[in-house]
Every structure is written in structure tokens, then in C-alpha cells.
N, C-alpha and C positions, 0 to 999 in steps of 0.2 A: 038273342044274339049268341052265336056259338064262338068257341075259342077261349083263350086265357084272358083273365081280367088284368089289364096293365097295372103295375104298381103305382101306388099313390106317389104324388110328389112328396119328397122328403122321407119316404119309407126306406128302412134299412133292410127290408126283406129282399132276398135274392132268389132266383129260380131254384127249385128243388131237384133239378136234373143232376145225377151223380156223375162222378168222374169216370165211371166205367162206360158211359155212353160214347159210342164211337160214331154213330150216325143217327139222325133223327128218325123217330118212329112216325107212322101216319097218325094224324090227329083223329081222335075219336069224336064222333058227333055227340054233342051234349044237348039235353033238353033245356029249353029256355027257362030261366028262373026269375022269380020276381026280384026287383032291385034290392029289397030288404034282405032277402035270403042271400043274394049275391054279395051284399056288403058284409053279412055275417061270415060267409064263407071266406071272404078275403081277410077278415080280421082273424079268423081261426088259423088260416094258413100263416098269417103274420106271426102268430103266437107259437107256432110249431118250431121245433129245433131245425136249425139250418145246417144239416150235416154236410152238404156239399160245400158250403162256405167254409166251415171249420176245417174240412179236409184240405181245401185249397190253401187256407191260411197256414196250416201246419205242414204243408208240403207233403202230405200223405199220398197224393196221386198225381196224375198228369193233368188234372183239370186246370190249372192256372196256366199251362203252357200250350194248350191245344190251339189250333188255328182254324179248325173246322167248325162245323155247326155246333159241336159239343163243347166249345170253349165257354168257360164261365167268366163272365165279365163283371168286375167289381163296380159297384156304383161309386160315384165320387165320395159319398159320405163314408163308405166303408174304408176306401183308401185313405182318407184323412184320419180315420180312427187308428189304422195300422201305423201310419207314419207318426202319429202322436205317441203311440206306445213305444216305438223304436227310439224316438227322441228322448223319452224319459229314461230309458236304459242307458243311452249315451251320456245323459246328464249325470246319472248316478255313478257311472264309471269315471267320468271326469272329476266328479267330486271326491271319489275315493283316491284317485291319483293325487289330487291337490292335498288331501289330508296326509297321504304318505310323504309327499314332498315337504310339507310343513314339519312333520315329525322328524324326517331326516335332517332337515335344516336346523331344527332345534337341537337335535343330538350333536350335529357338527359344531354348532356354536358352543354347546356344553363341553364337548371334548376339547375343542381347540381353544376355547376361551376360558371357561370356568375351570376345567381340569387339564389344561394344556401343559402346565408345569409338571403335574404329577405323571402324565403320560410320557412326557419327554424324559423325566427322571428314570422311569422304568426302562425305557428304550436305551438310555445311556448306561444304566446298570448292566444291561445285558451285553453291552459292548465292552465293559470294563474287565480287565484281567489283573490278577494280583501276583506279584513276585516278592519273594523274601529277600530282604537286604541283610546279608550276613554281617554280623558285628565283627569288627577287627579284634582278633585275639591279642591280649596284652603281651608286651615284650617282657623277656627276662634278661636282665643285665647283671654284670658283676658290680662290685662295690664302686667302681669308677665310672659306671655307665656304659661299659663296653657290652655290646649286644651279644648275648649267648643264644637267644631264641627269639625269632620274629616271624611274622607272616608276610608273604608277598602275594601280589595279585596274580591269580591264575584262573583259567576258565576250563570248564567241562563243556565240550562241544557235543551236542546231541541233535537228533533229527526226528521229525514227525514224518514218517514215510508216506502217509496218506496225503499230506500237503505237498511234499516233494513231487509226488506223482502228477499233481495238477499244475506244477510250475511251468511257466513259459517265459521266454525272453524274446521280445520282438524288436525289429529294427526296420524302419521304413515300412511298417505294416506287415512285414514278413516275420515268421517265427524262425529265429536263429539258434535257439537252444531250448530244450524242454526235457522234463522228466529226470529220473534218477541217474541215467547214464551220463547225460550232459552235465548234471550238477556235480557228479563225481569227478569229471574231467577238470572242472574249475576249482574244486576244493582240495583234491588230493595233493597237488604240489605244495599248498600252504600247510597242510597237516603232515606232509612227508609220508603219505600213505600210497599204496598201490591203487591206481584208479579202478581196476577191475574189482579188487576186493572191496573198495569203498562203495562202488556201484551196487554190489550185492548187499551191502549193509543198508543202503538207501532204498532198496527195492522191497516193497511189501506194504502192509497196512497198519503196522505197529505205530503207536503214537509217541513212543519214547525209546530211542536207541542211542546209546552212548557211542560216539565216534572216537573221541580221544579225550583224555584227562590231562590236567596240568599244562594247558596251552598258554603260551605267553600272550600278554595283552595285545601287542601289536599284531600278532597272528589272528587273534579273534577279530580285531577291528577290520583287518583286510577281508576276512570271511564275511563279516557283517555287511561290508560295503558292496558285496556281490548281490545282496538283496534276493537271495534264493529262498522262496517260501518253504517253510518247514525246517530250516537250518537255524538252530538256536545256540546260545552260549550262556551258561550260568557261571557267575563269578564264585569260585570256590577257593578261598585263600589256601595257599600251601605253606606249611610250617617248615622253616629252614633253620639250620644251626650253623652259623658262620664259623664257629671255632671247632667244628667237627666233634671229635670225641672228648674235647677238653670239658670236664665237668659233666659228661654224659650220664654218669651214674647218679648225679644229683639232679640234673635238669629233667631227665626222662624224655619222653617223646609222645606224640599223638598218633592215633590211627588214621585211616583214610578219611573218616568223617570228621576229623579235627577234634576228637575227644581224647583228653589226656589219659595216658596209660600207665606211666611209671614216673618215679621221681616227683619233682615239683609240678610238672605238667599234669600229673594225675592228682596229687594232693590238693592243688590249688585250681583245679579245672573250672569250678564254678566262678571263681573270682576272675580268672583269665578270660573266660568265654565272653562275658558281656551279654547284652540283650539285643536280639535281632530286630530289625525294623521292617517296614512294609512299603512297597511301591506299587501303586495301582495306576493303570494306564488304559487309555482307550485304544482298542485294537480294530484293525480292518478285517476284511474277509479272509485274507491269507494268514491271519493270526499275528501280523506284524503291528508294531506300535504306529499309530497314526501321528505323523509329524504335526505338532501344534495342537494335538487333541487334549482331552481332559487328563490331568495328572494329579495324583495325590501321593504324598510321601510322609511316612513316619520314620524319621532318621533312626538308624541303629545307634546304640550306645556302646562304645568300645569297652573291652575288658580292661581290667586294671593292669598297669605295668608293675612288675615286681623287681625291686633292686635287692640283690643278694649281698651278703657280707664277703663272699668269695672273691679273691683276686685272680683274674684269669691266668696271668703269667705264672703266679705261684702254683696254681692248680696244675698247669701244664708241667712245671718243673717237678712237682710231686709225682705225677703220673709217670713221667719219663724215668725218674730215678727208681720208682717201684718196678717198672717193666724191666729195666736193666738188671736190677737185683734178682728178681724172680728168674730171669733167664740165666744169670750167672750162677746162681745157687741151686737151680733145679727145683725151686720151691713151687708149691701149688698156687699160691696167690700172695698178695700183700695189700696192706691198707695203711693210710697215713692221715692223721688229723692234725691241723694246726689251728690253735685258738689264740686270739688276741686277749691277753690276760686282763687288762683293765675293763674291757667291754663285754667279754664273752663271745665276741663275733668269731665265727668259724671262717678262717681265711683260706683253708683248703680242706677238702674232704675227698680224698683220692682212693681209687682202687686200681690195682693192676688189671690190664686187659679190659679197659673201660669200653662200654658200648658207644658206638657212634649213632646219635639220634637220627641222623639223616638216613641211616640204613640199619635199623634195629634188628632186622631179620638175620643179619650176618653174625649176630652174637647169640650164644645159647640163652634160653629164657631165664635160667637161674643166675646169669651173670649181668643182668641188665639193671639191677638195683644197686644199692650201696651196702656192701658188706661191712663197712665201718659202723653201721648202726644195726644191721640185721643179724650179723654173725657174732656169736659170743665165744669167749675163751677164758680160761683160768688166767688171771693176771700174773700169777707167779710172784717173783720177787719184787715187782713194781708195787705190790700191795704192802710191802714192808714199810713203806713211807707212812701209811695209815697207822700201823702198829707203833711206830716211833712217835708219831704225833700224839696218839692217845696216851702212850706211856709218859711222855714229857708233860702233857697237859694235866694228867691226873697225879703227877708227882711220883710215879713209879721209879723214874730214873732221870738222869741228866745226860747231855751229850758227852760228858766226861766219865760217866759211870763205867766201872771196871767189871769185866766178865771173863772168867776162865772158860774158854769155849772149846769143847771137844769136837772131834769129827762126828761122833755119834752120841745122842742124848736120849735117855729114857725118862718119860714123865712119871708122875706118881701113880697114874692108873695103868702103867705098863706099855704106853705107846712109845715106840722108838723112832727117832728121826735122824737123818744123816745130812751132812753137807754134800755138795756136788762132787767134791774131790777129797781124797784121803789126806788127812793132815794130823799132826800131833796137836797137843793142847796149845791154843792161841790165847794170848793176853790182849784182848781187844776192848777198847772203849765202846760205848754205845754207838758212837760215830763210826768206829771201826767195824762193828757188826753190820751196819748198814752199807758201808763202803765195800766190805768184802763179801757182802750178800750171804751171810752165814744163816742157814736155816736153824741150826741148833742154837746159836746165840739168840736169834729172834724168838724162838720158843721159850728160852730161859727168861728173857725179858717179859714177853707177853703173857706168860702164865700168871704173872702177878696182877694182871688186869682182870677184873671180874668178867665172867662169861657174858653177861648181858651188856656190860659196857663195851666189850669188844664188838658185839653186834651193833650197838648204838652208833659207834664211830664209823663202822662200815656204812651204815645207813645214812649218817650225816654227810658223808663224802659222796653219796649218790649211788651206792650199790643197791641193786634190787628195785630201782625206780627209773622210769624213762626220763630222759633229759628234757623232753618237751619240744624236740626238733619238729619242724613243720613237715618232715617227710613221713610217709606212711611206712609201716613195716619195722619201726624201731623196736628192738627187743629190750625188755627191762633187765635182762640178765637173770641170774639165779642167786638168791640170798635167802636161805631158809631161816625161820625164826630160831633164836638161840636155844630154846627148849627142845627143838627138833635135832640139834646137833648130837652126833654120837660121840663116843669117847675119843675118837681120833680127829674128827672134823673140828672140834672146839679148839684144837691146837693148830691144825692145818690152815685154818683161815688166817692165822697170824702171818703166814708167808704166801698167801694168795692161792691156796688150794681149797677145794670144797666150795668155792664161789665162782661165779662167772660174770663177765661184764662185756659190753661192747667197747669199741675203740674210743668213742666219744666219752663214755663214762670214765674210762681209765685216764684219759687226758685231762678231764675236768678235775681230778684229784690233784694233779700237779699244778694246774692253773690256780686252784684255790690256795694251795700252800704259798705259791709265788705272789698271790694277791693279798698277803697279810692275813690269811685265814678266812677271807671274805669270798663266799661262793656266788658267782654271777652266772645266771642262766646262759648256757651255750645256745646260740641261735644262728640260723642261716639267712634270715631275711632282715635287711635294714628297714625296709618299709615299702609302701605301695603308693602309686600315683593313680588317682581316679580319672574319669573322663574329663572332669573340669580342670585337671592339672594340679589338684591338691595332693601334696605328699603327706602320708600318714606314717610316722615311725612305728616300728613293731612294738607291740605291747609285751613287756616282760614281767616276770614275777620279781618281786623285790629281792635284793641280795640277802644272804643269810651268813651270819658269822659262825663258822664251824669250829675253829679253834682261835685262841687269842693271837693277836699280831706277834707277840713275843715268841710263842711256840712256833708259829709259822716261820718266823725269821730264823729260829734255831734249826728247824728241820731243813730249811733251804740251804743253810750253810753246811749241814751234814751231807746233803745230796751233792753239794759241790765237791766234797771229798771223794765221792764215788766216781767222779770223772777224773779228778786229778791223780788220785792214788788207787782207785779201785778198778772195777770191771768195765767202767764206761769210758775208758781213755780214748777210744776211737770216735767218740762223739765230740771231741774238742773242736772248737772253731777259732782259728787264728784271730787274735785281737779282741775276743769276747770271752767273758767268763761264763761257763756253762755248769748248770746243776742238773743232775738226772739220775736215773736208775735203770739198770738192765733187768731183763726178766726172761726166764725160760720155764715153760710149763708143758705138761703133756696134754695131748688131744686123744680122747677115746672115741674111736669110730664105731659106727653101729655094727660093723662086722667083727668087732673085738680087737682090731689092730690099734696100735698106739702111735700117734704122731707127735710132732713138736711144734710149739709156738715160740718163736724167738722175738723178743721185743726190746725196745728202748724208748723211754719217755723222759723228756728233759725240758729245761727252761733256759732262756737266754734273753738278754744278758743277766747273769745271776745277781749282779750288783744293782740292776735297775730293770726288773723283769718286764719283758714286753710280749714274748710269744712262748707258748707251750706247744710242743710237738711230740706226737707219738708215732712210732713206726712198728708195724706188726707184720711178721713174715711167717707164713704157714708152711710147715714141713720143708724147711730147707734141707737139701741133701749134702751140702758141702760142710756145714757146721750147724750145731744146734744152739749155739750161744748167741744171746741177744747182743752182747758186746761186739761180736765178730760180724754178725749178719745185719743187724738193724742199726747199730750205732753209726756206721758210716753214712747211711742214708740220712739219718738225722743231721749229721754234720753238713752234708751237701745242701739239703733243702732249707735248713734253718739259717745257714750262712747266706744263702740266696735271698731268703725272706728279710733278713736284717738289712741287707743292702737295698732291697726294693723299698723297704719302709724308711730308709734313711736313718736307721738307728745308729747313734754314735758308738764307737768302740768303748769297751770298758776302760775306765780311767784310773782304776786302782787295782792293786794286787789283793787276792783273797786272804782273809785272816781265818784260816781253817782250824778246826778242832783236831787234836791229835787222834789218830786211829788206834794206836797201841800204847801200852805202858810197860814199865819194867818192875 
């Protein structure tokens, strides 16, 4: 039998015709074969590779798509095997997808369930913004609580230009305003700025541009209510001084950043400043705080309030009288110190031409502090009070001691001294020497005090040492050791030359004499009140006894004669007994020129001392004498102070020592 042997039932063998066959070839006649050989041939062909089938399965040719006689037709078993293989791949893919879904679901459960709070916290932290809460600076008040320095709420308005550029305002779905130009039109009237100029400031990509400083709270609130993205306001307290220049030299001022620069504002800056707080808030896309969002606040701790010993009205009176005197006499400057004798409280610390802390730039830099503590001068004849106290305390003389006083006197080492005006020989008591302010008489008395003792008493009364005032820049003055004094200085110090002091030191001498010889530390601060409202009085050094009460009382009576019968008559106050001493000394300038310091320091009432006041006038042109230039200022200011303090007038006539003898 010729032709192809048909495949067996269930055989997977397919015809070996290749995909390149396009039409059937003529069948070749074949010789008849025995059945066994035919079966072996069939089995061998079944074992041979089926290239046509593989090519068809792999899509390598056109054999699976032909329609002609060359089409390869899969047997049912082959198609079932191919379908089975595809199904397995589908199952594997499905299984992979299911595994991924399980992993994703597990991760979602882990993130939202097990770590949900942590993720939410991270997201919230990214939305949080922190603002500094500026602590209120403490107030400075006078002794009666009158405010001299305080802080008021003000705002610095600034813009984030990048955010302003994205801002839009809609109404009914339509954009009615947007961007820098429209924002400027809305804000400019509130800030009283030109819209075009403001628009230029808002245009750009800078994240911080200051638009205006020291803006009132109500103006900032109006701007804030516009809700323009990128427009912000920082609360920056503004320091104000309600009394203007009253006490300006003592109070000082702050700079734009609120840092103390001069006076007590500078010296007590840390105490006044307080501790800033923090405000953390949740912000939206525009950088604005989300209403009802997360908030955290650490409150600021206000600075301490400082209560001074100064009386505002007395300080004003002192400054006013100094300014008038400087103008009337053509002087360079003037200073005044008023001390409450029993307590050491400074009731006034005044300078002429005082700085106004609200506008410190209007005053020269060298006149913004207190010359009463920073400038020193030779005390001149006011220092004769110390010589008299030392002489009486050590037994050298008494207030009734008798002295033949010449106009000119030469010491044993050849040093010649003169009085201020020519005179013949005077028969003066020790009291008379002080009252007439005789240099020669003072040298004659003082030369009997050992040199080191002279130094010791100057030191005891406070010369050469700072008083400890809370202000920066206090000068200790100049007091050289006794062994450093030359042949002239050891006598000159007896009448206030060769040494220098500041005005507070000079006033302290008279306050000590009037306080029974007990020296109380002068001070400017009564105390401080902290954020909890607790008032802490100022801590002072214990008083020291400089001379005995008896000596102090004697010298006080001697000083009273200087007003009644001597050079200080212009210091008299109607109704009150006054004790005091005039002074005139030279000022040696760096260029070699010589000027004059005219002074008067006194106490009232002399019968029950309450207040000690010094007046210093530098380079007066109309007169060089303290009794003429400074004593009238003492009278005006001290009389005003006694009325303010409600001090009763003197109730008795003075029992004075005689100033001369026959």
C-alpha cells in the first residue's frame, strides 16, 4: 500500500511538513513494506523532532495561519496541552497579584493602624510653624509709681512676595482681586503708603520684606482681616517715655531691637527684658494659621518692673532750673543731685540739656548719660567741711578756735597759698574760717592733721571710690595715696584741690554730716517687682559711722553760719534753716585752657535735716562764684522739694557759733 501511514489514535505526532510549503508536491510512489517495518518506521518518525509543530507554536512562521493545503492542523491533544500551559501562566500571574494585594493591605493596616499615630504626628509637625512671643519689657517708674518708661503694643508689617503673587480673592466664583498690585491697593490706605510704591515692594520673590514698623494694633487687625496671603505682622513692642526728657539722663533708652543702650535701660537690660515665649500653630497652604488647628504656647515671662527713688516732679524742677541758669550765665553745663538724708535715696539726678529718650538721636552722643556721676571736678571749698570734721574729731581745734588769718600764708616747706580776695589779717574762729571760706585759714588748721589722717578722712567720706549707683559709667574720682602727694598737694587737698569727685560723691559728704556722721549708701532704685508681683527692696550696704554724732552736729552748725553770715547767703530758703558751703575750683582742659566750676552744696532744714542738694555749674561766664551762680538754684530746687515732701518749716532760730573774735 502506498502513501502516508495515518497517525495512531492518541498519538501526538503531527505531520513534518514545514511552514515554508506553499503548495503540495506530487506524492512519490513508495515500495510496499512489511507491516513490521512500517510500524518501526512510524515509531521512528514519532520519535523525531517536530520542527513544524514547534515553529507553529512559537509563531515563527505562517504555518498556523494558512488556509490552503499547507496549513498545519493541531490535533486535539496538542491543543489541550497548549491551553493547559497558558492556564498555568495565568494562575501564576493571578497568584502574584494576590500576594502583592496581601502585602499592600498588610502595609496599609500597619501604617494606618499600628503606626497611624506616628505618621499623623509627622504630618502635623510638617504643618506646624513657630513664632516668638516677645516678653514685655519691665516698666520704670518714679518713687510714687509714675511711669517713666513703658512698652506699648506695636507691629512690624512684612510681606512674603512669593505668597502675595499667588493670592486671589473670589466672589461668586469670579476672581475680583489678585497679586501684588491689588493687594497694595487694599493695604496702602491702612498703612498710609503710596499704592504704587507699596505695589513695587510687594512684587518679587523675596520671602521677607518689611513694609512698615511701629504700626498700631488696630491697623494691624484691619490688615489681618483682609486675609491676603503673604501679608504678616510681628508684634514688636515699642518703648515710650511719657515724661519726655524728664530723667532722660538716668533712664536712658533702647535701640530699634529693644536693647537698652544708656542709663538704667542699659545697666538693667537683662532684668528688664524678661524671657521670650513660643507660639506654635498649624498653618495652611498659604502660610496662614488654620482656625481651630493645633496650637501650643509657652507663655513669655515679663521683665521686672523697676521703681526708682527719683521723684518725677522734683526731677523736672531740677532740670528746668539748671537749663535756665546755664542759659542765663552762658555756662557750658550744669548738674544737680538731691539726696534724702535718712535713707540715701536720690530724689533727683539732673543734668542740663537732658536727652529725650523718645528721640535720642537729637542729642549729641556725649550728652546722653549722667554727667553727675561720670564727670569729675575739684570740689574746692566744699571739701573744707571734711577738713573741719577731721580737725574737730581728732581734737586739733574746736568751733571756737581762734586763728589769725592772713591773705597769704606760706607753709614750712615753702608752699604759699592765698585767699580768693585781698584782705588784711582777720581774727576768725574755726567757724569763721569755714563761713568765710578762707584757704589760708584752712591750711593753718589742717596742717596740724597728720598727712595720712587727712587721706583717711577723705577716703571715709567717699572720695576715690564709686558710690555703687546702679548706673554704668560712674567715675570713682581721683584720690592719690598720701605717700604720693607732693609738697603742695598735701596742703591743697585741705581745701579741695589735688583731688576730684563726681557730684554724687560731693553731695554724700554733706548728707553724712547731716545724718549724725552716719553714711548711708546713695541709691537710685527702691526695688523691683517680678512677674509674680513680688516686690523686692534694693539691697544696700550697711551704714558706716564716719565721725561721731557730736562732731557731725558741730560741723552742721558751723555750715549754717556759712549761709547766714558767709558766702552762701543766696541759698537761703524762707521759713527753713539752711546749712551749706560754696565752692569754686579750676578746670584744666586738655588744650591747656583753664575753666571754672562754681558750686553750692547744702542741707535743709538744718534743725531737722531731710534733704541734701548739690548744684554744679561748669564755666559760667557771668560770675565764677558758687554763691552767685549755684546757690540761687539750690534755693529754688530745695524749697520746691521741701514743699513737695511736706516738710514742716523750721520751728526755732539757730544758735550759731561766732565767726570772729576780738
